N, C-alpha and C positions, 0 to 999 in steps of 0.2 A: 511673611517668609521667615523661616526659622534661622537661627544663627548658624546652624550646621549647613543649611542649604546655601546661605550667603558665603560662608567660607569655601564651600565646594565650588561655587561659581567663580569667586575671585581666584581660586587656584587654577581653574580651567582657563580663565582669561590670561593669567600670567604664563601658564604653560603654552598657551596658544601664541602669545607674543614672542616668547623665546623660540618656539618651534618655527614660527614664521621667519624670524631673523636668520636662524641657522639654515632653514630651507633655502632662502634666497641666496645665501653665501654658497652653499653646496651646489645648487643648480647653476650658479654662475661659473664655479670652478669646473664642473663636469660638462658644461656646454648645453644644458637643458634650458628650455623656456617654459614659463608657466603663467597662466592668467591669474595672478595674485590680485584679489580685490583691493581697491584703494577707494578713499573717499571721493565722491563726485565723479566716479568713473563713467557714469552714463553719458556725460557730455563728451568725454574723450573717445568713447567707443563710437558715438554717433559721428564725430569728426572723422574717425578712421573709415566708417562706412561711407560717408559722403565723399571722401577723397577718392575711394575706389569707384563709386558710381559716377561722380563728376568727371573723372579722368576718362571713363568709357564714353560718356556723352560727348565730351569735347573731341574725342577721337572718332565721332560718328559711328559708335558701336552700340549694340544692344547689351545691356547689363541685366543678368538674371539673378535675383536674390531669393533664396529659399529660407523661410523662417520656420525653424523646427520648434516643436513643443514636445518635450519629453513627458511621457505618461508616468506620474508618480515618481519623478526622478529621484528625489532624496530617499524614497522608501525602497528603492530597488537596487541600491548599491550592494554588490556582493562583497562581504568582508574579506574573503580569501583573496579575491582579485585585488582589492584595495591594498591589503597588506603587502602583496607582491609588488605593486606599483610603488608603494612607499619605500620598499627595499631597493627597488631599481633607481629611485631618486636619491639614494644615499642615506636613507634613514634606517640604520641597522643597530644591532646589539640592544643596549638598554632603551634607547628611544623607541625602537620598533616594538620591544616587549611592552613598553608603556602603552602604545597604541593598541596592541593586542588585548591588554587588560582593559583598556578603555572601551573597546567594542565587544569583548567577549562577556558571556554570562549575563547579558542584558535580557530582562523579561518584561512582558507587557500583558495587560488584560483589558477586557472591554466591560464597561458598565452599561447595562441596558435594563430599563424599567426597575431600577433599584437593585439589580442583581449583578454580581461580578462573575465573569467567566474565569476559568482556570488560568493560571499563569503559564505563558509559553515563552520559550527562548526565542530571541530575535537573531536571525542569521543574516538579515539583509537590512540595508538602510543606515543612514547616518543620523545621530540623535537630532531631532528637529528642535529648534529653539536654543540650541547650544551655540557656543562661540566657535567651536571647531568644526561644526557640521558643514557650513558652506565651503570652508577651505578644503576639507577632505573631499567634498564632491568635485570641486574644481580640479583637484589632483587626480581624481578618478577619470575625468573626461579630458584631461590635459593632452593626452596623446591622440585624441580624435583627429586633429589635422594631419597626422601621419598617415591616415587612411587614404589620402589623395594628395598628390603633388600638384594637381591642377587647380583645385578649388581653393578659394580664399575664405578661411574660417574666422568668425568673430565669436568668441566664447564669453558668456556672462552667465554663470550658474546654469540654470535649466533653460535660459533664453539663448539659443544658439542659432546662428545663421551662416549661410555660405553665399559667396558671390563668384560669378564668372562672367566674362565679357567676350564678345566676338562680333565681327562685322556681319557675318551670315547668321540669320536667325535659325535656319535649319541645322547648320553645323553646331550652333550653340546648344540646341536641344539634344542632339545626338551625343555630344561630348559630356553634357551634364548627366544625362541618363546613364551613360557608361560609368562615370565616376561615382554616381550614387549607388551603384551595385557594390563597390568597395566600402562605401560608408555604411550600407546595410549590413555587410559582413562584420564591420566593427561593432555595430549595435548588438548584433547577435552574440558575438564573442564576449561582450561585456554585460550581457543580460539586461540591456536597456531597450525600451520600446517607445515608439512615437505615438503621440495622440494625433491621429490623422485628421480629426475634425477641427483641430486648431493649427495644424501645419499647412502652410500655403506658400505660394510664390508670386513674385511680381516681375514683370519685364519692364525695367526702367529704360526710358528713352526720352529724347527730345520730343516736344509736341509737334515739331516739324518733320519727325521721322515716323511715318505711319507703319502699322503692321497689318498683315492680312487678317481679314475678319474670319478667324477660325479658332478653334480650341486647340491649344498645344498640350501635348501629353508629356508630363513630367511625372515619373513614378519612382518609388523606392520599394524594393522587395515586392515588385509586381502590384503595388497598391498605388493608385493615382493620387497626386497631390493637387489640391484645389488652386486654380489661378484666380487671383483677386487684383483689383485696381488699387487698393490701399489696405494697410494692415497696421497693427499696433506693435511696436517693438521698443522695449525699455521705456514704456510710458509715453511714447510719442507716436502719433499717427503719421505714417509716411505714404505718399501716393506715387504713382508711376511716373509723374512728371516733376516731382519734387517741388510742388507748389505750396505744400503744407496747409492747404485750404481746410482740409478736414480737421487737422489738429487745432488750427486757430478757431474754427467754429466750435470744436469741443470745449476748449478752455474758455471761450467767450461765454458759452452757456453756463459753465460752472461759476465763472466770475459774476455773471449777471445775477444768478441766484444769491450769491453771497453779498453782493452790493445791496440787493433788496433787503437782506437780513440786517445789514448795517443801518440802512435807512430807517427800518422799523423800530430799532432799539436805540438809535443815536440820542434821542431826547432823554433817555434814562441814564446814560453813562457819561463820565467825564472824558475829555479829549484823549488822555493818555491810554485809557482802556480801549477806546475805539481805534486808536492807532495800533495798539497791540493786536486787536482783532484783524485789522487790515493786513498786518504782517503774517497772521496765522491763516487767514481765509483767502486772501487774494494774491499776495506777493509770491508764494510758492509756485503758482501757475505761471506767473510772468517770468520767473527766474529759471525754472527747470529747462535745461537745454535751449535757453534763449538764443545762444550763439548759433544754433542750428536753424530754428524755424523763423526767428525774427530778422535774420539777414535777408529781407524780403522787400517786395514792393510795398510802399506805404499804404496804398489803397487797400491791400489785403489786411492791413493791421488797423484800419480805421475804427472798427468796432471796439477793439481792445483799447485804443487810445481814448475813445469816448467813455468807456466803462471806468478806466483808471481815473480820468478827470472827475467823473461823478463820485467816485470813492473818496478822492482827496477833498472835494467840496463838503462831503458829509463829515469827514474828520474835522475840517476847519469850521463847520457850521456856516458855510458860505451859501449865498443864494444860488439857485439852479443855473442861472445864466452868467455867473461871475467868471472873470478870466482866471486861469489856473496857474499862470507862469509864476506869480509871486507866492501862491499857495504851495507849489512844489518846493520852492526855495525855502520858505519858512518851515515847512514840515521836514525838509531834507529827505524827500522821497524821490527816488530815481525814476525817471520816465522810462518807457519801454526801450526807446532807442539808446538811452544812457546805460541801461542794464546790458544791452547788446554790446555797446562799445567797451564797457568795463570787462565783460567776459572775453572779448577779443584781445584787449590789452593784457589782461592777466594771462591768457593763453600764450600770447607772444612773449611775455616776460618769463614764463615758465620754461621757454625754450631758448631764450637769448638773454645774456647779461646786458643791462642798460648801463653804459659807462659815459660819464662826462668827458669830453675831449680835453677840458682844461683841468679836471681833477680825476685822473684815472683810478684813484683808489676809492672814489665815492660812487656808490651804487644806489639805485632807487628800488625799493622793495615793490613787488607786485601789488600789494594792498595799498601802499602809499600812492603808487602811480594810478591805480584804479580810482582812488578818491580824487586825486588832482585832476584827472582828465574827465571825470563824470560829474563833478560838482557843478552846479548851475553856472558859476562864474569862475572857471579854473584860472583865468589870467590874473585874478585877484590874489591867487595863492603863489603861483610860480612865475608870473610875469608873462606878458604877451609874446615876447621874443623867444623865450625858452619853450613856451607852450607850442608855438608854431614849429620850432626846431624839432621837438619830439614828434609832432604829427607828421612832418615831412620825412623824418628819419624812418618812421614806421612804414610810410607809403613806399619809400625807396627800397627798404629791406624786404617788404612784401613782394615787390616786383622782382627782387633778386632771390625769390623763393625762400626767404627767411633763413639764409645760411650765413654763418659767421657771427660776428659781434656787431651790435648796434652801437656805433660811436656817435655821441652828441657833441 
């Protein structure tokens, strides 16, 4: 990469950061909301999804989720419409002219069989691979929820879904089809189109709540949407009963292949390298959205437990049948259930301040609390009494719907 390109990219990053901070401030002042991307947002969005579905199931309702896939989403953003929306969000004068200059006069060409096509001006799309591209696209679709006051929208770049629940399945279908007509109008007005081969819907329900054995017609712009029993959203496979069996089976197959790789090369590498490979090839599958799919029956997680134990034995160079409790402690590797607890506690800490009753000014950081509560022997660090007090406090506050301050 040339020095000029590096300087341009750094400039774009800095301008993006300044723009993002100013945008949040203006949107807050003017009463707008926007799906600003944040680190590890996948877990949070899945928690929001699950809350809506679980509430419907608890109320003995059917919950219908439609998972949209936008066709060439980043390439079809209309620059004129985007600039109008930026102006509507309070980006005016010099900042707006900067974005006009950023989008205007862009050219592209195609290389085929060693020959370049003529340069053509680009009037649609946000620059792919840029730092501002995803943010501009989110701003472009941010008013999509305004197309329906009934449907509940979850926006994450070009992965967008909607939910609606009702006790009557027939009424649910009629209401959703009616609202999708308005959603279709929004897509047309903003010159976006759906990839119907990848767009589908699921009827979420309790396994004790049967549905008639028939095909249900959900359509948008007079085009039918496929009904499925499971689908992939934000990297997680979700099924109609929220059992997560398909996702667990999927990551189990991935992990099994990578454990095989570790086993075949383990005799060639030192322990620290094998450990690094574990955190590169196996740990990401166990961590991503663990709070969603691992809060499950232990029998459904059995294969993952076996694979993780096999992996730590390989790292430690231990025999196949050796016990793994001490190995996990020595390697300081979190088990699946410990990862799940750590994500739950961190999620709780992000919403509630943890305050000691005898030292009101002292707080526990989420990272510190995660370590204390998921280390193999947490009572050795904070003491058995305080450990039990923290755990009881979490249980009581969870029952109280996690409102207020957690006082220890």
